[in-house]
C-alpha positions, 0 to 999 in steps of 0.5 A: 500500500505504501509503495502504491502511494509513493508511486502515485506521488511521483507520478503526480509530481511529474505531471504537475511540474511542467504546468507549475513551471509554465505558471511561473513564466519563462524568460521573455524575449525583449526586442531592443529599441530601434537605434536612431543615432541622429536624434538629438540636439546639435550645435556647430559652425560653418564657413563658405562663400556667398554670391549676392545679386541686385540692382538699384536706381536713383531718380529725381523727385518730383518726377520726371526730375529737376533742373534740366536745361533750359529750365533752371530748377523748375521741375517742368514735366518732361524736363530734368535729370534722368534716373541712374541705374546701378549694378550691385552684384558682389561675392565674398566669404561667410561664416557663422553658427547653427543649432538645431534638433533632429528626430529620426524615425527609421530611415527618415529624419525630421529637423528644425534648425536656426543659423546666423551668418556674417557676410562680406558684401559691400559693392558700389557703382558710379554713374554720370547723371544726364539731363533730358535735353542732352548733356550733363546738368548744371552743375554736372555730377556723378551718382555713387550708390553702395550697398552692404549686408553684414549678416543673414539668418534663417529658421528652417525645417529639414527633411532627410533620408538616413542610410547608415552614417550618411544623411541626405536632406532638403531644407526650407524656411524663413530668412532675415537680413539687414541691408543698407544703401548709400547714395552720394552725389558728387561733382565731376572733376572738370566742374569747379563748383562743388556739389555733394549730398549723401543719404543712407538708409537701412532695411531689415528684410524678411524673405525665404530660403531653400536648399539642401545638403549632405551630412556624414556622421564621423562619430556618434558625436561629430557630424560633417556637412556640405550645404547649398542655400538660396535666399530671396529678399524683397526690394527696398525704397529710400527716403528722398536724398536732398542735393545741396549745391554750393549756390542757388544760382544753378540747377537747384537752390540748396535743399530744393532738389531730391532723389529717390533710391530704390533697390531690386529684389536681392538674391543670395546663393551660398555654399558652405561646409560645417562641423556639428557636435551632437549632444547625448550620443549613445552606442547601439544597444546589444541584442538579447 
């Protein structure tokens, strides 16, 4: 009887053991989180080259001008000094800084970036002023127009495709810059009687920027990029420039003649390379 009871106990243990083990739970496989090394904040610097194109015109006010012979200082319709046209293209080095944040979702990258660049743009152009009835006005003079941009900035979204350490992306957003323009009327060398006046005005502009680039992850913390960006800004118009002559006996009495200065749209193309440091870089998690 005792042997039968012991055998029954052993048999029950063998049957119940696997069920009890199942109830306790076997170690579950945990799939590691996807490794997204591009996600995170970054900050960096850029150097490159800019090419800036725009034109400007000056025109006598009130239209069509003033003081053309044979009318002296009358501003008669159809008589007066003609407008001048100036080409203000220029190029030069640029440099600055950027910062942003990337979100990597599988092979897609979404980002937001801001930057500010210093520019080396200061072109000038001189044109002789002519009168409507031929020849130079009295007294004869030139018009010098200069332009300058010291900085440009942008806030842009980025959309890219990640393949290992390589990122290819497009970018677009809002751009900002400050342009200054100076117009100076100066006597021609052959004119003994001096004439001269200068006006300068500044215009902070808001425009657009589009472009693209490629970025390479040198290490989990360091990113190297090459980028092209195109900026577009609206035209500008000045207040009037008073031309003050030495005497009141020629084309204009002092303070009686004015010129308006107007610029065309400003287009800026830049190419640059940059190096970024990404915060919070981590190595990929080991599979279990």
